[in-house]
Every structure is written in structure tokens, then in C-alpha cells.
C-alpha positions, 0 to 999 in steps of 0.5 A, spaced: 500 500 500 502 506 498 505 511 504 505 518 501 500 523 501 498 528 496 499 536 498 492 537 495 485 539 498 481 533 499 476 535 503 470 533 498 473 526 500 469 526 506 463 521 505 459 522 511 453 525 507 453 519 503 454 514 508 454 515 516 456 508 517 463 509 520 463 504 525 465 498 521 472 501 519 473 505 526 472 498 529 477 494 525 482 500 527 480 499 534 481 491 533 489 492 531 495 493 535 494 500 539 500 505 538 504 506 544 504 513 548 509 518 547 513 522 541 513 518 534 517 523 530 520 530 530 520 535 524 526 540 526 523 542 533 516 540 532 513 534 536 508 529 533 505 525 538 502 518 538 495 521 539 496 526 533 498 520 529 492 516 532 487 522 530 490 522 523 489 515 522 482 515 524 481 521 519 484 517 514 480 511 515 474 515 514 476 519 508 478 513 504 473 508 506 478 503 507 478 498 512 484 497 516 486 490 517 492 487 520 496 486 513 495 494 512 495 497 518 503 499 518 501 502 511 496 506 514 500 508 520 506 510 515 501 514 510 498 518 516 505 519 519 508 522 512 502 526 512 503 529 519 510 530 517 509 534 510 504 538 514 508 540 519 513 542 514 508 546 510 506 550 516 513 551 518 515 554 511 508 558 511 511 561 518 517 563 515 514 567 510 509 570 515 503 567 512 497 567 516 491 563 516 485 565 520 480 561 523 474 564 519 478 561 513 478 554 516 471 555 518 469 557 511 472 550 508 469 546 513 462 549 512 463 548 504 465 541 506 459 540 510 455 542 505 458 537 499 456 532 504 449 534 505 450 536 513 451 542 517 458 544 520 456 542 527 453 535 524 459 534 520 464 535 526 459 531 531 460 525 526 467 526 526 467 526 534 463 520 534 468 516 530 473 519 535 476 524 531 477 531 534 475 537 531 482 540 531 485 534 527 481 536 521 482 544 523 489 542 523 489 539 516 485 544 513 490 550 515 496 546 512 492 545 506 490 552 505 497 555 507 501 551 502 496 552 497 496 560 498 504 559 499 505 555 492 500 559 488 503 566 491 510 564 489 509 560 483 503 562 479 506 568 475 512 564 473 508 558 471 503 562 466 504 559 459 504 563 453 500 563 446 505 558 443 504 553 448 496 553 448 496 553 441 501 546 441 496 543 446 490 545 442 493 542 436 495 535 440 488 535 442 485 535 435 490 530 433 489 525 438 481 526 437 482 521 431 485 516 435 482 511 440 482 514 447 480 512 454 477 516 459 480 513 466 481 514 473 487 511 476 490 509 482 498 508 482 502 505 487 510 507 487 514 501 489 520 506 491 515 509 496 511 503 498 518 500 500 519 495 494 515 492 488 512 486 493 509 491 497 507 495 492 503 489 488 500 487 495 498 494 497 495 495 490 491 488 491 488 490 498 486 496 495 483 493 489 479 488 493 476 493 498 474 497 492 471 491 488 467 489 494 464 496 495 467 497 502 471 503 499 470 508 493 475 509 488 475 516 488 476 517 496 482 511 495 485 515 490 485 521 493 489 518 499 493 513 497 495 514 489 502 516 488 500 519 481 499 527 480 492 525 479 490 523 486 489 531 487 483 530 483 480 523 486 484 519 481 481 523 475 487 522 469 482 525 463 483 522 456 489 517 455 490 517 448 492 510 444 499 510 442 502 514 448 500 509 453 504 503 456 502 497 451 500 493 457 495 498 460 492 499 453 491 492 452 487 491 458 483 497 457 481 495 449 478 489 452 474 493 457 467 496 457 465 503 461 464 502 468 469 497 469 475 497 473 482 493 472 486 488 476 492 491 478 497 492 472 504 492 474 509 497 469 516 499 470 513 506 473 509 503 478 502 498 479 496 501 476 489 500 477 484 503 472 477 505 472 474 506 465 469 511 465 468 512 457 472 510 451 471 512 444 474 509 437 477 516 435 472 519 430 471 526 434 468 531 430 472 537 429 471 545 426 476 548 421 477 555 420 478 555 412 479 560 406 478 558 399 482 560 393 478 558 387 477 559 380 470 559 376 469 552 372 471 552 365 478 554 365 480 547 364 487 545 366 489 552 366 485 552 373 489 547 376 496 550 374 494 557 376 492 554 383 498 550 384 502 556 382 498 560 387 499 555 393 506 555 391 506 563 392 502 562 398 503 556 402 499 557 408 494 561 411 498 566 415 502 567 408 496 568 405 494 574 410 489 579 407 490 577 400 483 577 396 486 574 389 491 574 384 489 574 377 484 569 376 484 566 383 479 569 388 480 568 395 474 567 400 474 567 407 469 561 409 469 562 416 469 556 421 465 550 420 465 543 423 467 537 418 461 534 419 457 539 416 461 539 409 461 534 404 464 527 405 469 529 399 471 535 403 471 533 410 475 527 408 480 532 405 481 536 411 480 531 416 488 529 416 490 536 415 493 541 420 493 548 421 497 551 416 496 546 411 492 546 404 488 541 400 490 539 393 486 542 388 479 540 388 472 541 384 465 542 385 459 544 382 461 552 382 469 552 381 476 549 382 479 550 389 484 550 394 482 550 401 487 553 407 486 550 414 487 557 418 485 553 425 483 547 427 480 545 434 475 540 437 468 541 436 462 540 441 460 543 447 465 539 451 471 542 447 475 546 452 476 553 450 483 557 450 482 560 457 480 553 460 487 550 457 491 556 459 488 555 466 489 547 466 497 548 463 498 553 468 495 549 474 499 543 472 506 547 472 504 550 479 502 543 482 509 540 479 513 546 482 509 545 489 511 538 489 519 540 488 518 545 493 516 540 498 521 535 496 526 540 497 524 542 504 523 535 506 530 534 504 533 540 508 529 538 514 531 535 520 526 529 521 527 523 526 522 518 527 521 513 533 
């Protein structure tokens, strides 16, 4: 089982509103060997007590839904301890920059969490109390998450902003990938280096798979708490995986699955994965193109084809064409933006493989002989992301990456002792 924690907000992982049956996992925890009293770790000059660790383990059980057994008890304990160590480091770093988090900010987050669970703030805290978790344990976790989020965004968001070229490149790749088989998945990845070895990673992944498949623990909550992948921050949501960019062993498994199914643990060079297949496509997504037409009226015969070939050699791209309205017998018309599905099969087939900046060969219809310039090409449909959405996504990914590196460097420089 994995023993790392994500430095992301996972307050929505509390499943209290959906199911208040906390007795079973908490009882299973009570039946395991008790923790000794005293100090279990020091982070620089900060102490972590056995009481702190027990509280965090109880909170981890509730938020993940995973039952504690004799087999996974040690992993739960290590997971909780790692979380406490990271949060102490985060708060120490926030103190260094004199970053203060008010009680009102924490209360606001607890209220939001309670509303997502269909509870009031008092009801939520009462349910935690009934399970043995003191309100201050939750408040401490939320304080660290808010402080770290504010600190990382303040330090790195401006640096992480992406430019027009990066957005263009990403949009181009999305469009190109839309013509390949794709798989919309959620994932759990167990890293052997973090789990203590390959054997431990495989055993931990199998335990998680068993509890998810038996309906004991929700996939999303388990991913948030136990996955080592960056997608853990989003409940394991890994988005669309594109054919040809996936480990062949993983894709071979996904090809045989139906939407709504979960893979057994898959061992790869980078880790042990469990995937939940939400949806898959054959790669025939509609696209919309912004095109210009260079045309010569019918009746010019072979000279039309030669004239268009010469025109295309002189103006090879839409950018080169610029504001050109025509040259000799050639007339240029801006046809605007249209989905490929609205074009005739002949023109749709000619435009489908082209990228922005490319042109068709000379073609003829009932009115003229023409060459079409692809000025831009994007996904069509209501779910197609906008430029702003893509820019925000790429920026946040860079912020998250820089935040992970930041915490890694802080951890490496700290004095941490466990007992």
C-alpha cells in the first residue's frame, strides 16, 4: 500500500453525507495493535505525538473508506505519519514567510465541506467526534492545506503562466489525438520506491483493489489518499489517455474493457496501476476548421489547376496568405469556421488529416476549382475546452509540479527523526 500523501485539498473526500456508517472501519482500527504513548517523530523542533498520529489515522480511515486490517495497518500508520510530517513542514515554511491563516478561513472550508456532504458544520464535526476524531485534527489539516496552497500559488503562479505558443501546441495535440482511440480513466498508482519495494507495492495495490471491488471503499476517496500519481489531487481523475502514448500493457487491458469497469492491478516499470474506465471512444471526434478558399470559376480547364498550384506555391499557408483577396484569376474567400461534419464527405475527408497551416490539393465542385487553407483547427462540441480553460489547466499543472519540488526540497533540508 502506498505511504505518501498528496499536498492537495481533499476535503470533498469526506463521505459522511453519503454514508454515516463509520463504525465498521473505526472498529477494525480499534481491533489492531494500539500505538504506544509518547513522541513518534520530530520535524526540526516540532513534536508529533502518538495521539496526533492516532487522530490522523482515524481521519484517514474515514476519508478513504478503507478498512484497516492487520496486513495494512503499518501502511496506514506510515501514510498518516508522512502526512503529519509534510504538514508540519508546510506550516513551518508558511511561518517563515509570515503567512497567516485565520480561523474564519478554516471555518469557511469546513462549512463548504459540510455542505458537499449534505450536513451542517456542527453535524459534520459531531460525526467526526463520534468516530473519535477531534475537531482540531481536521482544523489542523485544513490550515496546512490552505497555507501551502496560498504559499505555492503566491510564489509560483506568475512564473508558471504559459504563453500563446504553448496553448496553441496543446490545442493542436488535442485535435490530433481526437482521431485516435482514447480512454477516459481514473487511476490509482502505487510507487514501489515509496511503498518500500515492488512486493509491497503489488500487495498494497491488491488490498486496495479488493476493498474497492467489494464496495467497502470508493475509488475516488482511495485515490485521493493513497495514489502516488499527480492525479490523486483530483480523486484519481487522469482525463483522456490517448492510444499510442500509453504503456502497451495498460492499453491492452483497457481495449478489452467496457465503461464502468475497473482493472486488476497492472504492474509497469513506473509503478502498479489500477484503472477505472469511465468512457472510451474509437477516435472519430468531430472537429471545426477555420478555412479560406482560393478558387477559380469552372471552365478554365487545366489552366485552373496550374494557376492554383502556382498560387499555393506563392502562398503556402494561411498566415502567408494574410489579407490577400486574389491574384489574377484566383479569388480568395474567407469561409469562416465550420465543423467537418457539416461539409461534404469529399471535403471533410480532405481536411480531416490536415493541420493548421496546411492546404488541400486542388479540388472541384459544382461552382469552381479550389484550394482550401486550414487557418485553425480545434475540437468541436460543447465539451471542447476553450483557450482560457487550457491556459488555466497548463498553468495549474506547472504550479502543482513546482509545489511538489518545493516540498521535496524542504523535506530534504529538514531535520526529521522518527521513533
